[in-house]
N, C-alpha and C positions, 0 to 999 in steps of 0.2 A: 129243416124240420126240428121238432122237439128233441129228437135223439141226437142232434148235433150240438146241443147246448154245452155239454161237457168239453167237447173238442174246441169249441169257440172260446170257452173260459180258459183252457190250458194253453192255447196258442198265444204267441207274443202279441199279435194283432188279429183279432177275430173280425172277419168281414162277411156280411150277408147281403143278399139282394133285397130289394124293396118288398118282394112278395114272400119273404121268409115268414115263419110262424112268429107269433108274439113273443114266445119264450126265447127264440133265437135272436130276435131283434133286440130284446132287452139285455141279452148276454153279450152280444157283439160290441166291439169297439167302434166299428164303422158300418153304416148302412148305405149301400149304393142306391141312391134315389132313382138313378137312370137305369139300374140293373145292367150296366155295361162294364165289363171287366177292364176295358181300355182306360176307364177312369182311374183305376188303381195305378196303372203305369204312369199316367199324367201326374197323379198326386205324388208318387214316389220321386219322379224327376223334379217336380217343384220343390219337394222337401229337401232333396239332396242339394239342389242349387242354392236354397236358402242357407243350409248348413255350411256349404263351401264359402258363401259370401260372408257369413258371420266370422268364419275362420280368417278370411283375408283381411277384413276390417280390424279384427282383434290383433292379428299379427302386425299390421301396419301401424296401428296406434300404440301398441306396446313397444314396438321397436323405437318409435319416436320418443316416447316417454322415457325409456331407459337411456337413450342417447343424451337427453337433456339432464337427467339425473347424473349420468357419468361425467358430463362436462362440469357441472357444478361441484360434485364431490371431488373430482380431480383437482380443480382449482383451489378448493378449501384445503385439501391435503398438502398441496404445494405452497400454500400461504400466499396465493395470488389474489388480485381483485377478481370479482366474479366476471367471467366472460359474457354471461347473458343476464340481463335484468329480468325481473318478474314480468314486466309488460311485454318484453320481447318473447319470452316463453309462451305467454298467453296468446300473442299474435301468431306464433308458429302453430300452436295447437288448434286455434279456432279458425284461422284464415287459410294458412298454407296447407295444413293437414285436413281441414274440415271438408273442403270441396272434393278432393280426391277420395276421401273415405265415403262420402255420400255417393259418389259415382260407383264405388265398388259394391255398394249395397244392391244396386240394380244390374250387376254384372250378369250377362247371359251365361247359361250353363255351358260347361266344357263339352266338346263333342263326344268324349268317351265316358261321360258321367254315368250312363246307364249300363255300361259294360264293366263297371267296377263291382267288386264283391261288397255285400252289405257290411256296414261298419258294426263293430261291437256296441252293444247298448251302453257299456260303461266307458266308451272311448271319450277322453276329455277333448274340449275344444282346442286347448293348447297342448299339443303332444310333444314328444321328445324332439322331433325334427324342427318344430316351430321354436322350441327352446334354444336349439342350436343356432337357428337363423337370427333370433333376437340377440343372442350373445355375440355372434360375429358382427352384426350391424352395429351394436352398441360399442364393442371394443374398437373396431376400425374407425368409426366416425368420431369417437371420443379422443382417440390418439391423434387423429388428423386435426381435430378442432383445438386441442390443447397445444399441439405442436405449432399450429398456425398462430395461436394467440401469443405464445412465447416469442415466436419469430417477429411478429408485427409489433409487439411491445418494445422490442429492442431498438427500433428505428422510427417509430411513429407514436402518435398520441394514444392514450388509453381508449378514447372514443373511436379511433380508427380501428384498433385491434378488436374491440367489442363488435363493431359493425361487420368486420370480416367474419367473425365467428357466427354472429347472428345470421348473416347471409349464407354462410356455408351450411349451417344447420337447416335453414329453410330450403335451400336449393337441393341438398342431398335428399331430403324427405320427399321433395317433388319428383326427383329422378328415380329413386329406387322403388317407387310405387309401381313402376312398370315391370318390376320383378314378379308381381302378382298377376298381371294381366297385360296383354298386348293391346295398345290403344286402337289398333285396327278393329278389334272385336268389341271395343267399348269406346265409342266416340265421346261419350260424356266424360270419360276419364281424361282424355286429351284436353277437352275444354276446361275441366276443373284445374288441371295442371297449368294451362296457359293463363287462366285468371289468377292462380296463385303466384305465378311469376310476375304478372303485372302489378299485383298488390305488393309484392316484395320490392319491386322497383319504386313504387310510391313511398314505401317506408324508408327507403335509402336515399332517394333523390328529391322528393318533394319537401319544401320547408315545413309543412305541417307534420309530415312523417319524421323529419329530423327532430322537431321539437317534442313530439309525442314519445318517440322511441329512443331518443338520445343517440341518433345515428349521424354519420357524416357521409357526404357523397363519396362514392368510391371511384377512383380512376379506372381506366380501361384495363390496365395491367392486373388490377386486383381480381378481376373476373377470371383471367387466365390462371 
């Protein structure tokens, strides 16, 4: 009714049914056209699911980006040749990371999503816990990549060492995406990772891939 307009304006989200007064409808943020309060529950679940998926994709892509930055920065500081070329970084970002991140956008909501407390309105997408995860992934993968590059350069060609780092960065990004979601609950994620692996094999073993990305075919021991 008209007397509810003040309460609707003061609330975080004012909701009225379709049969509310004109004043209440104009003041409210949401009008339930079906006048069914179950619609609110469905909308909240959908909104929470979308927000969680945005966080997953952001965390995944930022982790990969900072790994690549760490590898390049570390090599420059050490005075080494670059372990990754620009075209290799572009390949990892668009092909290896692209399909899993798309699959994460359609991730089904977690089973406990509606049992969680409402989040604060000022809660950032990237919170302290996510900062810590990005830092750990970046530091560990950067150290592994630079260590592998230094080791392979000692007894192999520069192209072989770069191919090893290129493949390590691509494969690790395809593997730790499962830290965000079990593939049993998201079949599209498993498919995206499998396609990413196939495309990485193309970049390493096909003559076109070797020419385009400056790679060399890796022997079996290198995968180990």
